[in-house]
C-alpha angles and dihedrals in degrees: 000000000000114000144153108235145162106249087185136337128265121182092187097048111013094181090059086068094053125101127180112192147076119336133171110268110249120242117264110239119229113278091017126116129223117227126194109228120245099165140347134184124221126232140189085258087074092054092047090051090055088051092052098254105142092351123083124209091243090060092061141139087060125165109233129224138079103196126070146158118191149132128276122223086264090058097251116146109229143176114229117230101214102203114102106200146132104305092208092069122093089213111040091186090069093059104112089210095050119130137184124235109273093037103078098347127049114272137229106266092097140082089261135025129186124214139159110282091240089062093069120097124183110260117246113271115250095015126122116242089245091057094047091048089065094065111070100066116012100029094038090050092050092046093054091045092054100039116023098026102025095038090213092162091059093067125069119217090017131187128202133195117206113198121214105009117210104058123100097256093043095051090044090052092052096053094040094048090049090050089050089057101254129137106245131207120186131191121217131180095218134042089240093058092046090052090053091049088053090051088058091054100262125128103243119230129184114248106279091006127146116262124223088238140005116262138227096223136023116201109205132178095155103072126186102026094056102034097102093044091048093052094046090050095058124097119225109294092018127147129232106201117194127189103165150007108225088150097045139303105236114077135171115231126200098218092194089076091046099053099033093051092035092233127176124222105199132186121215132186126187113303142260128274088249090053091052089055090048091050093051091049091048092050091050093050096043098040091234118159127191119253112244122201098188144333128226135183117255089247087059095050091126089060089051092050092047089051089054093045092051092069090225097105117109107197129354126336109219134198120204129198 
């Protein structure tokens, strides 16, 4: 079958480890279900895998991809929940042995993907496959950051700062926070990105710039370069929610701001199966649709990944079969 996969890993040149071509279809484990791909979106997780972050050379070849929408053998259109974890847990993300598709099990950038049957959720009615394929990683991550971890719904008249607009999680956080009724500020490193943030309904702010007010929640996937700005932007009792470190993992923290203002620095990873169902229901009720940067054929998956790696994408980069 056709797939985009890491044939090895290469920290110096990740794309040198990428192959897009025919590969032997993996076996379907007992009690798992095979889904024929309709669409998938790409994530920085795919780039990190090619670089050997979270994927060892001895695990290759490994099909990339965490997000997918497809059809079951019964013809049902489904969204794939990509977390493989202990099904007895209420919160799969707290399973210390959890993995994402493409880490231990073949991923979604292929004509077929296999997952546990419980990991299949009915696709939203009236959505394109490309739109639905944006939900399982970026939008689910942003949803959990804002609701479960950021407790945005617990504060009336709320304000949110989204750091580093442009990436999938950041753009998802803007549109979700707006749909939840919050005032949203978004930092961008270029005037063009700030203009696009404004088009989504956010108040654009220069990177590191002063906000008109302090916020209840900061959504951060950048890490070290924005840590000080994030902390200074929070009101007393505010929450800094971090889900990634695209700008670097080691940050200095002025703890005086943290304890005096009684701030919370909270980590967040993906979301639960229940939260994915909540997200789909919220989107249906609010009329929200994911923002798509571009779509590419599966055979052009390298082009899609290079678009993501360029940093120029605004919204999700999607692959269709």
